N, C-alpha and C positions, 0 to 999 in steps of 0.2 A: 503494499499499500504506499503511494507517494504521500509525501509530506505537504502537499500544495492543495489544499482542500477547494481552493477556488479554480483548478486547473479544469476540471470537467465543465464548469459552469461557462468558462471562457471559449472552451472549444464548442459547446453548443451555441453559444453566442454568434461566434465567428461563422459557423455553419449557417446559422439562421439568416444572419446578415446577407450571405452570398446569395441564398435563394431569394429572399426578400427584395434585394437590389435588382436582381435578374427578371424577377416579375415586374417590378417598377419600370425596368428599362424598356419593357414592351408596350407600356403605356406612357412612355416618354417623360417620366417623373423623375426629379433629381435624386441621385444616389444618397444626399444628404437626409432627404425625408424618408428614404427607406431604412437608413441606420436608425433613426429617431423611432420609426414604427417597430423595428426589430426590438429596441429596448421596451416600448410599451406592450408588446405581446409576451415578452419574457417577464415583465415586472408584475407588480401587485394589481395593476389595472387589467392585466391579460390573463396569462394562465399561470402566473405566480410562481414561476420557476426559479427565479432568482430572488431570494429573499434577503440575502446580505451583499450590498453592493459596493462595499468600503473600498475593498482591493481594486476594483475596477474603476472607482473614483478616482484614487490615486494615479493609475494607469492614464486615465483620461486627461488629469492634469498636466501629466508629461507631455502627452500629445499637443495640448495647447501651448506648452513651453516651446517644443520643437517647431510648431507652426510659426509662432513669433520669431524665433530665431531665423528661420528660413525667409520669413519677410524682411527683416533686417537686413539680410544679405542682399536684397534687391534695391536697397536704398542707400543713398550716400548721404553724408552730413550736408551737402550742398542742397539735396531734395529736402531734407528736413528744415533747412534754413527758409527755403521757399515755402514751406508750409508754416512757417512761425506764426503768422497772423490768425490762421485757422486753428491752430494748437493753442496759442496762448491767449487769443480773445474770443474765438467761437467756441473751443471746449469749454471754459469755464461759463459763458453765457448759456450754452446747452445744457449743463448740468444744473445750474442754479434756476433758470427759468422752468426747464423741464420738472425738476423737483418739486418746486413751489406750485406749478400748475397741476401736475398729476396728483400731488398731496391734497390740494384743494378739492380735487374731483373725487379722491378717494374718500375723505371725510364726508363730502357732501352725499355721495352714494352710499356710504353705510347709513346715513340719517335717513334717506328715502325708503331703505329696507328695514328701517326700525332697530338698527343696531346701533351701539354707541362706540365712538373711535375718537379718542383725544388727539389733538393737532401734533403732538410729538410723534405718535404711532403713525399719523397720516404722512407727515413730511418724510420720515423714515422709508415708508412704503413708496413715496414718491421718488425717493433717492434711488431705490431698488430698480424701479421702472423706468428711471432716466438712463440707465445703461444699455449701451447696445452689445451685440455678441461679436466680440472681436473674432472668434473661432469661426463663426458662420460667414461673417462679412469677407474676411480674408480668404477663406476656403472657396466661397462661390466666386469672389473676383478673381482668383487663380484660375479656376475651371473655366470662366468666360474669357480669361485672357484680357481682363479690364483693371489689373492692378495698377498699371501705370497711366491710366487715362486721367482725364481732369476730374470725373466724378471719383475714380478710385483715390486718387490722392486726396481730394476733399474728406472722402470717408475715412481714410487712415488718420488725417490730421486729427479729426474728432475723436477717433478711437485711441490715438496716443494719450490725449489728455485724459480720457475716461480711465485708462488703466493706470495712469498716475494718479487719478483723483481718489482710486479704490480706499487708499490707506485713510486719507483725510475723511472720507465718508464713513469709514468704520469709526473713526474718532468721533465724528459728529453724532453717529448713533450711540456710541457710549454715552456722550453728554446727554442725549435724550432719554436715557435709561433712568427709571425712577430711582431716586435715593443716590445717585452718582453726584459725586462731589468735584468732577473735573471742571477746571475753570476756563475762561477765555484765554487767560495767558498761556495756559497749559496747551491749549490748542494751537494757538499761533507759534509756540516754541516748537512743537512737534512738526507743523507744517514747514517751518523754517528748516527744520532738520532734515525732512524729506527732500526739499529742494536742493539743499546743500549736498545731500548724498547722493542725488542723481546727477549733478553737475559734475562732482568729484569722480563718481565711477565712470561717467562718459569718458572723461580726460583720461583716467588711468587705463581704461580698456583700448582706447585709440592709441595709447602710448606702447602698450604692451602685445596686445593680441595681434596685430599685424605681423609681428616678428615671430610669434608662436606659430601662427598659420604658415609662414614661410619655411619654417623648420619641419612641420608635420608634413606639409605638401611635397617637399623636396626630399624627403626621407626614402622615396619612391618604395614603401612598404605598405600594402593594401590595408594591414591590421592597424598599422601607426595612423593612417589616414583616417579610418573609421573612429578608433577610440579617441584619437585627438579631437575630432569633430564633436563627440559626445562630450568630451571634457569641457571644451570651450563653451558649449551650450549651457550644459548643466551647471558649470563652475560659475559663470555669471549669475545664473538664476539662484544659486546658493548664497551668493553674496547679498542679493536683494532680498532673499528671504530672511537672511540673518538681521537686515535692516528693517524688517518689519513690512516689505513691499511685496508685490506678486512676483512669482517665479517667471512669468510671461514677460513682464518688464524688463527684467534683467537679461533675460534671452534676447529680447528685441534690441537693446543697447548694445550687446555682444555683436550681433549681427550687423548693425550699423557700423559699429568700430571696425569691422574687418572687411567690410563691402568694398572698401576701395582698394584692397589688396588685390594683384594681378591673380593670385592663387585662391580666391574666395569660392571661384567656380567649382574646384574640386570638394571644398567643403559642402556646398550646396547638394551636389550629385550625390555625396554618400548620405547625407542626412535625408533625403527624398524618401526611401522605402520606410525608414523609421517614422519619419513624420506622418506619412499617410495611414500607417497602421495604428499608430498610438491616436491620431485624429479621429479616426472611424470609432475607436472604442469610446471616445469622448461623446460622439453624438448618440451612440447606443446608451451610454450612461444618462443621458438626458431623459430618454424614454424610461429608463428604469426608475426615476425618481417619481414619475407620475403616479398618483394614487387618487383616482377620480371618485368623487361622490357623485353619482348620476344626477341627484336632486338639484345639486349645486351647477352642473354643467352648463345649462344656459345662460346662467348669471355669469359664469366664468367666460364664456365666449363673448357675451356682450362686453365684458370688462377688458378682455384682450383687443377687441376691436377698438374700443375706446383709447386705450393705452397707444396702440399702433397709430391711430389717427392724430392724436397729441404729439407723439414723438416725431412723427413725419412732418407735421406743421412748424413746430418749434425748430427742428434742425434745418428745414428748407428756409425759413424765415431768416434766421441767423445767417446762413451761409450766403444768401443773397445780399443781406446787409453788408457782407464783408466784400462785395463787389462781384461775387460769383453769378454768371448769367443764370437766369430763371431755370433754362432746360436741364443744366448741369446740377444746380441746387435742389431741384425737384427729384432728380435720380437718386443724388446723394441722400436727401433727406427721407425719402421712402425706404432706401436699402438700410437705413440707421434705425428703422422703426421698431425692429424687433428688440426684445428684451435678452440681456446677455448673461454668461455664465457666471461673471462676478456678483450678479445679483443674489445668487444662491448663497455667497459668503456673507452679503449684508443681512438677507434674511435670517439666516442662522445665528448671526450675532445679535439681531434684534430678539430672536426667540430666546437664546439664553439669556439675554439681559431682561426677559419677561416684558418687554415693549410691546410685542404682539403674542396673541395666544396660539396654541398649537393648530385650532381650527383655521385662523386667520393665515397662518404659516402655510398650510396645506392649499388654501385658495390661492395664495400668491405664487406658489410653485406651479399650479396649474395653469394660472394666467400667464407666467413666464414661458411655460413649455408650448403652449397654443401659440404663442407669437413666434416661437423658434421653429415650429413645425410649418407655419406659413411663409417663413422669411423667403425660402427661394422662390416663391410665388410673388413675393413684394418685388424682388430683383427682376422678374419677367415682366411684370405690369408697370414698373417704373418708367421705361422709356415712353411707351404709349401715354402714359398720364402726363410726362414732361412735354411731349409734343402737342398735347391738348391745351396745356397751360400756356405754352410759350407761343402757340399758334396766334398770327396777327387775325383780328376780325376782319371780315371782308368789307371792301370799301363800299360806300353808301351810293 
């Protein structure tokens, strides 16, 4: 008997995913949706085969980390400098306006259905819903070969700030938790520490990593290249994790740091199979989290639609305000409308701090996952909507 209790479950999940994706392909449905549906079928909402998804969730996080590392490899510091207005102005505005507007809608909606929800919990839920899915957006953009397009760069600019903002948002949720004595000064101090850490880490990685890449790539030993690539990716991720930030952010910074190296293409090539496999497990894990109460499902679907609409409008408006043409802003705004994987982290923080109940937590998860399931559809309809919005009215 082997010692890996989750191995049988992992084999069944992979086999089921292959079958579901092949079936979905016949109906021209995206593989991402097939992976999520696989998780739903195997999880508590479906056949209940997977009861403990902790290990799979860990593997899934590694997949997101490698996805962001590969994304960073496709960008240079010059690209990021050109995105600075979107990252530094658009990102904060999208988070703040989105959180406040969504929080207000959540509190008002709770009142309409006869439930009580205080403003602290409402704002926390608004913050959860304001975050987009980095994994889904980057994955779909790569599949559609749109990462380096104008709307692809606008999407990435917002996503970069969102990943940076996860730690400050956790701090804010901690402040909102009943009985917590965190002061505004403490929050500002932590935020300043995050900013200094990101700048310092970026400088250090740009100084050290290109030399390591040159050494690894020119060793001319396949094993060294593979293990060296994994070391660079997870080494940077481990550093940001120690600093209290997300693994994915460290991996992205590492990718950007070595993107200008002439040998970076070798790193990207060996990372690709690992990235695709682990990212696939991430999307399966999304479905495994779903535990639907059928009585609440209609309300959850309406809530997901409202969240998507608000996120799309807020992101589109902010991007256009920054000088991006309506056509591009609408495509990017709709693509950013689904809720992201880091929202699960915020929701868990709020649950552990008794800011939200377990019932509210399950409802939030269902709304988040519904938005993720329809995310590929959002990418598909975005160009059509943008053409309608940007079309000139006929002359009188």
